[in-house]
C-alpha positions as CSV (number, residue, x, y, z in Angstrom):
1,X,91.2,-40.2,2.1
2,X,88.0,-41.6,3.7
3,X,84.6,-40.4,2.7
4,X,83.1,-38.3,5.4
5,X,79.9,-39.3,7.1
6,X,77.9,-36.7,5.2
7,X,79.0,-38.1,1.8
8,X,78.3,-41.7,3.0
9,X,74.7,-40.7,3.9
10,X,74.2,-39.1,0.5
11,X,75.6,-42.2,-1.2
12,X,73.4,-44.5,0.8
13,X,70.3,-42.6,-0.2
14,X,71.3,-42.4,-3.8
15,X,71.8,-46.2,-3.8
16,X,68.3,-46.7,-2.5
17,X,66.6,-44.3,-4.9
18,X,68.4,-45.9,-7.9
19,X,67.4,-49.5,-7.1
20,X,65.0,-50.9,-9.6
21,X,63.3,-53.5,-7.4
22,X,63.2,-51.3,-4.3
23,X,65.5,-51.3,-1.3
24,X,65.3,-53.9,1.5
25,X,64.5,-52.8,5.0
26,X,68.2,-53.4,6.0
27,X,69.3,-51.0,3.3
28,X,66.8,-48.4,4.3
29,X,67.9,-48.7,8.0
30,X,71.5,-48.4,6.9
31,X,70.8,-45.2,5.1
32,X,68.9,-43.8,8.1
33,X,71.8,-44.7,10.4
34,X,74.2,-43.0,8.0
35,X,72.2,-39.9,8.1
36,X,71.9,-39.9,11.9
37,X,75.7,-40.5,12.3
38,X,76.5,-37.6,9.9
39,X,74.4,-35.2,12.1
40,X,77.1,-35.4,14.9
41,X,79.8,-33.8,12.9
42,X,77.8,-31.8,10.4
43,X,78.0,-28.1,9.7
44,X,74.7,-26.1,9.9
45,X,74.6,-26.3,6.1
46,X,75.2,-30.0,6.0
47,X,72.5,-30.5,8.7
48,X,70.0,-28.8,6.4
49,X,71.0,-31.1,3.6
50,X,70.8,-34.1,5.9
51,X,67.2,-33.1,6.8
52,X,66.4,-33.0,3.1
53,X,68.0,-36.5,2.6
54,X,65.9,-37.8,5.5
55,X,62.8,-36.4,3.9
56,X,63.7,-38.1,0.6
57,X,64.2,-41.4,2.5
58,X,60.8,-41.1,4.1
59,X,59.2,-40.3,0.8
60,X,60.9,-43.3,-0.8
61,X,59.6,-45.5,2.0
62,X,56.0,-44.3,1.4
63,X,56.2,-44.9,-2.4
64,X,57.2,-48.6,-2.0
């Protein structure tokens, strides 16, 4: 079974936050795109979690 878009967005953010040397711009953009794509089919609860993921991504970008 394929991972759903919500799980892909979570995984993309986890990969970025776990990188020792920091994520590249392409990786950050891919995570942002995964989050945006997941919004289309997300439940209200998932949308709330996606907003939190998006906030984490923004914070990660500011720290580096």
